[in-house]
C-alpha positions as CSV (number, residue, x, y, z in Angstrom):
1,X,23.5,-3.6,15.6
2,X,23.3,-1.2,12.7
3,X,26.3,0.6,11.3
4,X,26.4,4.2,12.4
5,X,26.0,5.6,8.9
6,X,22.9,3.4,8.3
7,X,21.4,4.3,11.6
8,X,22.0,8.0,10.9
9,X,20.2,7.6,7.5
10,X,17.3,5.8,9.1
11,X,16.9,8.4,11.9
12,X,17.2,11.2,9.4
13,X,14.4,9.8,7.3
14,X,12.1,9.3,10.3
15,X,12.8,12.8,11.7
16,X,12.2,14.4,8.3
17,X,8.9,12.6,8.0
18,X,7.9,13.7,11.5
19,X,8.8,17.3,10.9
20,X,7.2,17.3,7.5
21,X,3.9,16.1,8.7
22,X,3.9,18.1,11.9
23,X,4.4,21.3,9.9
24,X,1.9,20.3,7.2
25,X,-0.8,19.7,9.8
26,X,-0.2,23.4,10.9
27,X,-0.5,24.4,7.2
28,X,-3.7,22.5,6.9
29,X,-5.1,24.2,10.0
30,X,-4.1,27.5,8.5
31,X,-6.1,26.8,5.4
32,X,-3.1,26.4,3.1
33,X,-3.8,22.7,2.4
34,X,-7.2,21.8,1.1
35,X,-8.9,18.4,0.9
36,X,-7.9,15.5,3.1
37,X,-4.7,15.0,4.9
38,X,-3.8,11.6,6.5
39,X,-0.7,11.8,8.7
40,X,1.5,8.8,9.4
41,X,2.8,10.1,12.7
42,X,4.0,7.0,14.7
43,X,4.5,4.9,11.6
44,X,7.8,6.5,10.4
45,X,9.9,3.4,11.1
46,X,8.0,1.3,8.5
47,X,8.6,3.8,5.6
48,X,12.3,4.4,6.6
49,X,13.2,0.8,7.2
50,X,11.6,-0.6,4.1
51,X,12.9,2.1,1.7
52,X,16.4,1.8,3.1
53,X,16.4,-1.9,2.2
54,X,15.6,-1.1,-1.4
55,X,18.0,0.2,-4.1
56,X,17.5,2.6,-6.9
57,X,16.3,-0.1,-9.3
58,X,13.4,-1.0,-7.2
59,X,10.0,0.7,-7.1
60,X,7.4,1.5,-4.5
61,X,3.6,2.0,-4.6
62,X,2.3,4.0,-1.8
63,X,-1.1,4.6,-0.1
64,X,-3.3,7.6,0.8
65,X,-1.2,7.8,4.0
66,X,2.0,8.0,2.0
67,X,4.0,11.1,2.8
68,X,6.5,9.0,4.7
69,X,7.1,6.6,1.8
70,X,7.8,9.6,-0.4
71,X,10.4,11.1,1.9
72,X,12.0,7.8,2.8
73,X,12.3,7.1,-0.9
74,X,14.3,10.3,-1.3
75,X,11.7,12.8,-2.7
76,X,12.3,16.5,-2.0
77,X,10.3,18.1,0.7
78,X,10.0,21.4,-1.2
79,X,8.2,19.8,-4.1
80,X,6.1,17.7,-1.8
81,X,4.9,20.8,0.2
82,X,4.2,22.5,-3.1
83,X,2.1,19.6,-4.3
84,X,0.1,19.6,-1.0
85,X,-0.5,23.3,-1.5
86,X,-1.7,22.7,-5.1
87,X,1.2,24.6,-6.7
88,X,2.7,24.3,-10.2
89,X,6.1,23.3,-8.7
90,X,4.7,20.2,-7.0
91,X,5.6,16.7,-8.1
92,X,2.3,16.4,-10.0
93,X,2.1,20.2,-10.8
94,X,-0.5,20.6,-8.0
95,X,-3.0,18.2,-9.6
96,X,-2.5,15.3,-7.2
97,X,-2.4,16.7,-3.7
98,X,-1.7,14.7,-0.6
99,X,-3.1,11.4,-1.7
100,X,-1.7,11.2,-5.2
101,X,2.0,12.1,-5.1
102,X,4.2,10.2,-7.6
103,X,7.7,10.5,-9.1
104,X,8.6,7.6,-11.4
105,X,12.1,8.9,-11.8
106,X,12.6,8.2,-8.0
107,X,10.9,4.8,-8.3
108,X,7.7,6.1,-6.6
109,X,5.0,4.9,-9.0
110,X,2.3,6.7,-7.0
111,X,-0.2,6.8,-4.2
112,X,-3.9,6.5,-4.5
113,X,-7.0,7.0,-2.4
114,X,-8.5,3.6,-3.0
115,X,-7.8,1.3,0.0
116,X,-6.0,-1.7,-1.3
117,X,-5.9,-0.2,-4.8
118,X,-2.1,-0.3,-5.0
119,X,-1.8,-4.0,-4.3
120,X,-2.7,-5.3,-7.8
121,X,-0.8,-2.4,-9.3
122,X,2.3,-3.4,-7.5
123,X,2.0,-7.0,-8.4
124,X,1.5,-6.0,-12.0
125,X,4.8,-4.1,-11.8
126,X,6.5,-7.2,-10.3
127,X,5.1,-9.2,-13.2
128,X,6.6,-6.7,-15.7
129,X,9.9,-7.0,-14.0
130,X,9.7,-10.8,-14.2
131,X,8.7,-10.9,-17.8
132,X,11.5,-8.6,-18.8
133,X,14.0,-10.6,-16.7
134,X,15.0,-7.4,-14.7
135,X,16.7,-7.7,-11.3
136,X,14.2,-5.4,-9.6
137,X,11.7,-5.6,-6.8
138,X,8.3,-4.0,-6.5
139,X,7.5,-2.9,-2.9
140,X,3.8,-2.3,-2.2
141,X,2.6,-0.5,1.0
142,X,-0.9,-1.2,2.2
143,X,-2.9,-1.2,5.5
144,X,-4.5,-3.7,7.8
145,X,-7.8,-2.5,6.4
146,X,-6.7,-3.3,2.8
147,X,-5.8,-6.8,3.9
148,X,-9.5,-7.5,4.2
149,X,-10.0,-6.3,0.6
150,X,-10.4,-9.1,-1.9
151,X,-7.6,-7.8,-4.1
152,X,-5.2,-8.7,-1.3
153,X,-6.0,-12.4,-1.5
154,X,-6.2,-12.4,-5.3
155,X,-3.0,-10.5,-5.8
156,X,-1.0,-12.5,-3.3
157,X,-2.1,-15.8,-4.9
158,X,-1.2,-14.6,-8.4
159,X,2.2,-13.3,-7.2
160,X,2.8,-16.7,-5.5
161,X,2.0,-19.0,-8.4
162,X,4.2,-16.9,-10.7
163,X,7.0,-16.3,-8.1
164,X,6.9,-12.6,-8.6
165,X,9.4,-10.2,-7.0
166,X,6.7,-8.4,-4.9
167,X,7.6,-7.2,-1.4
168,X,4.2,-6.8,0.2
169,X,4.4,-4.4,3.1
170,X,1.5,-4.5,5.4
171,X,1.5,-1.4,7.6
172,X,-0.7,-2.6,10.5
173,X,-1.5,0.5,12.4
174,X,-4.4,-1.4,14.1
175,X,-7.2,0.6,12.6
176,X,-9.1,0.5,9.4
177,X,-10.3,4.1,9.5
178,X,-12.0,3.9,12.9
179,X,-12.4,0.2,13.2
180,X,-9.9,-1.8,15.4
181,X,-8.3,-4.8,13.7
182,X,-9.5,-7.2,16.3
183,X,-13.1,-6.4,15.2
184,X,-12.5,-7.4,11.6
185,X,-10.5,-10.6,11.9
186,X,-10.4,-13.6,14.2
187,X,-6.6,-13.8,14.0
188,X,-5.0,-10.3,14.4
189,X,-1.7,-11.6,13.1
190,X,-2.5,-10.8,9.5
191,X,0.8,-12.2,8.1
192,X,-0.4,-15.7,9.2
193,X,-2.6,-15.6,6.1
194,X,0.5,-15.9,3.9
195,X,0.9,-19.6,4.8
196,X,-2.3,-20.5,2.9
197,X,-0.7,-19.2,-0.3
198,X,2.7,-20.8,0.3
199,X,4.2,-17.3,0.7
200,X,7.1,-16.5,3.1
201,X,6.2,-13.9,5.7
202,X,7.5,-12.1,8.8
203,X,5.7,-10.3,11.6
204,X,7.8,-7.5,13.2
205,X,7.5,-4.6,15.6
206,X,6.9,-1.7,13.2
207,X,8.2,0.8,15.7
208,X,11.7,-0.8,15.6
209,X,13.3,0.6,12.5
210,X,16.2,-1.9,12.7
211,X,13.8,-4.9,12.8
212,X,11.8,-3.4,9.9
213,X,15.0,-2.8,7.9
214,X,16.3,-6.3,8.5
215,X,13.1,-8.0,7.6
216,X,12.7,-5.9,4.5
217,X,16.2,-6.7,3.4
218,X,15.5,-10.5,3.8
219,X,12.3,-10.1,1.9
220,X,14.0,-8.3,-0.9
221,X,16.8,-10.9,-1.1
222,X,14.2,-13.6,-1.4
223,X,12.3,-11.8,-4.1
224,X,15.5,-11.3,-6.1
225,X,16.3,-15.0,-5.8
226,X,13.1,-15.8,-7.7
227,X,11.3,-17.2,-4.6
228,X,9.0,-14.2,-4.1
229,X,6.6,-12.8,-3.1
230,X,7.3,-11.9,0.5
231,X,4.8,-10.5,3.0
232,X,6.1,-8.2,5.7
233,X,3.7,-7.2,8.5
234,X,4.9,-4.3,10.5
235,X,2.7,-3.6,13.6
236,X,2.6,0.0,14.6
237,X,0.1,2.5,15.9
238,X,-1.3,5.8,14.6
239,X,-0.6,8.7,16.9
240,X,-3.9,10.4,16.0
241,X,-7.2,9.8,14.2
242,X,-7.7,8.5,10.7
243,X,-7.2,12.0,9.2
244,X,-6.4,15.4,10.4
245,X,-10.0,16.3,11.3
246,X,-10.7,13.0,13.1
247,X,-10.2,13.5,16.9
248,X,-9.6,9.8,17.4
249,X,-11.8,9.6,20.5
250,X,-12.4,5.9,19.7
251,X,-8.7,5.1,20.4
252,X,-8.1,4.0,24.0
253,X,-6.3,6.8,25.8
254,X,-4.0,4.6,27.8
255,X,-2.9,2.6,24.7
256,X,-2.3,5.7,22.7
257,X,-0.3,7.2,25.5
258,X,1.8,4.1,25.7
259,X,2.7,4.1,22.0
260,X,3.4,7.9,22.1
261,X,5.6,7.7,25.2
262,X,7.2,4.3,25.0
263,X,7.1,3.1,21.4
264,X,7.4,6.2,19.4
265,X,9.9,5.2,16.7
266,X,11.6,8.6,16.6
267,X,12.1,8.7,20.3
268,X,13.2,5.1,20.6
269,X,15.8,5.5,17.8
270,X,17.3,8.8,18.9
271,X,19.2,7.5,21.9
272,X,20.9,4.9,19.7
273,X,22.1,7.6,17.3
274,X,23.3,9.8,20.2
275,X,25.6,6.9,21.2
276,X,27.1,7.1,17.7
277,X,27.1,10.8,17.0
278,X,26.8,12.4,20.4
279,X,24.0,14.8,21.4
280,X,25.4,17.7,19.4
281,X,25.7,15.6,16.3
282,X,22.1,14.6,16.5
283,X,20.9,18.1,17.2
284,X,22.8,19.3,14.1
285,X,21.1,16.7,12.0
286,X,17.7,17.7,13.3
287,X,18.5,21.4,12.8
288,X,19.3,20.7,9.2
289,X,16.0,19.0,8.7
290,X,14.2,21.9,10.4
291,X,15.9,24.4,8.0
292,X,15.0,22.2,5.1
293,X,11.4,22.2,6.0
294,X,11.4,26.0,6.6
295,X,12.8,26.4,3.1
296,X,10.3,23.9,1.7
297,X,7.3,25.9,3.1
298,X,8.8,29.2,1.8
299,X,9.3,27.6,-1.6
300,X,5.8,26.3,-1.8
301,X,4.2,29.5,-0.7
302,X,6.1,31.5,-3.2
303,X,5.3,29.1,-6.1
304,X,2.8,29.9,-8.8
305,X,-0.7,28.4,-8.9
306,X,-1.5,26.1,-11.9
307,X,-2.6,28.2,-14.9
308,X,-6.3,28.4,-15.6
309,X,-5.8,28.4,-19.4
310,X,-3.9,25.2,-19.3
311,X,-6.5,23.6,-17.0
312,X,-9.3,24.6,-19.3
313,X,-7.4,23.3,-22.3
314,X,-6.8,19.9,-20.6
315,X,-10.4,19.7,-19.4
316,X,-11.6,20.4,-23.0
317,X,-9.6,17.4,-24.3
318,X,-11.8,15.1,-22.2
319,X,-15.1,16.9,-22.5
């Protein structure tokens, strides 16, 4: 059983991810956010559990579905909303948008829109830590779709033969865009692949934040001991289509309803925190997060657009 303070921290991260993405979907619908937007609704426990197991020395590499990783890592919602709205006050000064948020000072080395693209980058970071003799771990988030990309096999093999401190976090939301995982692999337990590389692995319920946290902590400890890498497969389920404009009609209605009603990580964790803080205590925590998001939206909307002169100057450097 988790200590109340840790449970509160985990729930707070999940609730903030949920409210951030819910509000940002509305901003997208209103035309305030342009480009693609890939929500992680239903997957909050993976981001919260893994990031809670890390410390400030460690780093993460995110994915195109990475808002939750950013928030769980401690990044500010106001600067995140500003980035999604393309404002100068965003983390990447409005140049990155939803799929390319980064903040090296917070240990977030960035997201990218290439499926599986972060895996070799994260293993490279782990190699740097190893060469320098630093007591740090590189946590890399990627999807079940990315696990069928060749860089997954190559990167895991390289990390294995060099015993690199790479915590490989496989967020199995059971769909590669619109394709179910059982249609792309004979064995849907993707973490079973680790055995062929001599890599330690765990397969956990990605909707159980306590299970994710405990497994990530074990994986991080193994990496720090010089016996990495470690593959953590957290099985979860998207609560909607691949992106905000995908209606998700290919997702079985009964299965989607079951995950939303019975395995939603926010709803599952809330009663546990109520036992520790009481209903009013949890409501106060949620209200604070709601106010924070209100202020973040106001901050982003009032922020300046990137300057055209600077954009033209930067573009001219590469012309």
